[in-house]
SEDREN-976236 format. One record per residue (C-alpha): x, y, z. Coordinates in steps of 0.02 Angstrom, whole numbers, padded with zeros to 5 digits, always signed. Each point is the difference from the previous one (the first is absolute). Example, Ala and Ser with C-alpha at 12.3 -4.5 7.8 and 13.67 -1.06 7.14 Angstrom:
REM residues 2
+00615-00225+00390
+00069+00172-00033
This chain:
REM residues 112
-02302+05960+04555
+00004-00169-00053
-00111-00127+00094
+00157-00084+00084
+00057+00178+00053
-00173+00043+00075
-00015-00168+00097
+00181+00029+00073
-00042+00194+00043
-00166-00047+00073
+00077-00148+00110
+00137+00109+00049
-00106+00105+00132
-00019-00060+00176
-00138-00126+00026
-00053-00003-00185
-00069-00170-00056
-00050-00062-00170
-00160-00114-00040
-00078-00054-00135
-00184+00033-00015
-00147+00046-00112
+00029-00103-00159
+00195+00024+00009
+00019+00183+00071
+00164+00033+00098
-00064+00082+00155
+00135+00078+00109
-00037+00030+00199
+00057+00074+00154
-00063-00071+00157
-00144-00103-00112
-00051+00175-00082
+00024+00029-00195
+00112+00129-00052
+00006-00049-00173
-00054-00106-00134
+00071-00057-00174
-00169-00060-00101
-00020-00108-00131
+00061+00073-00165
+00150+00087+00112
-00123+00158+00053
+00087+00066+00169
-00107+00060+00138
+00062+00082+00173
-00055+00122+00131
+00044+00181-00028
-00003+00155+00105
-00145+00109-00029
+00107+00130-00108
+00085-00127-00098
-00173-00081-00037
-00058+00154-00068
+00134+00051-00105
+00030-00168-00067
-00185-00014-00056
-00035+00166-00051
+00173+00001-00105
-00050-00161-00092
+00158-00089+00078
-00118-00133+00096
-00173-00040+00005
-00099-00012+00150
+00010-00192+00056
-00151-00107-00021
-00099-00018+00177
+00134+00085+00078
-00009+00196-00051
-00096+00039+00150
+00162-00046+00091
+00105+00098-00108
+00076-00160-00107
+00063+00030-00163
+00027-00107-00147
+00126+00006-00129
-00010-00104-00155
+00164-00008-00054
+00141-00015+00158
+00134-00061-00112
+00010+00192-00067
+00032+00077+00166
+00157+00056+00067
+00054-00128+00118
+00057+00128+00125
-00166+00089+00005
-00101-00157+00013
+00094-00065+00136
-00017+00154+00109
-00201-00005-00055
+00006-00180+00067
+00091+00067+00156
-00132+00121+00031
-00148-00114-00037
+00096-00127+00136
+00016+00145+00123
-00192+00053+00007
-00061-00160+00010
+00126-00052+00150
-00038+00154+00088
-00179-00043+00013
+00063-00174+00094
-00036-00015+00183
+00153+00061+00103
+00016-00201+00051
+00012-00040-00183
+00122+00113-00031
+00122-00051+00118
-00034-00161-00030
+00044+00016-00192
+00159+00119+00078
-00097+00150-00093
């Protein structure tokens, strides 16, 4: 998945926004909460389900994301090698996991 595809995908979800912070990282949020990050060097980090986190980290497909591993975030060093459909599904899940933790009022405000 190219950086442009990744950005288009992440911003296609309801209420999704992008900010640039932490020295140039693209940070994708829903309701002000982060669901994915594209860091310097192109590393992709996102929130995963408990099962996906275990499978991805134990298989070597991904590493625990620095500073975010306890919250079940994974880090992929080369997202451009990912199948676009598979990566889009992971981002959709990450968005849904974070959106589910928003308040009912915030979800309603965002049309979720």
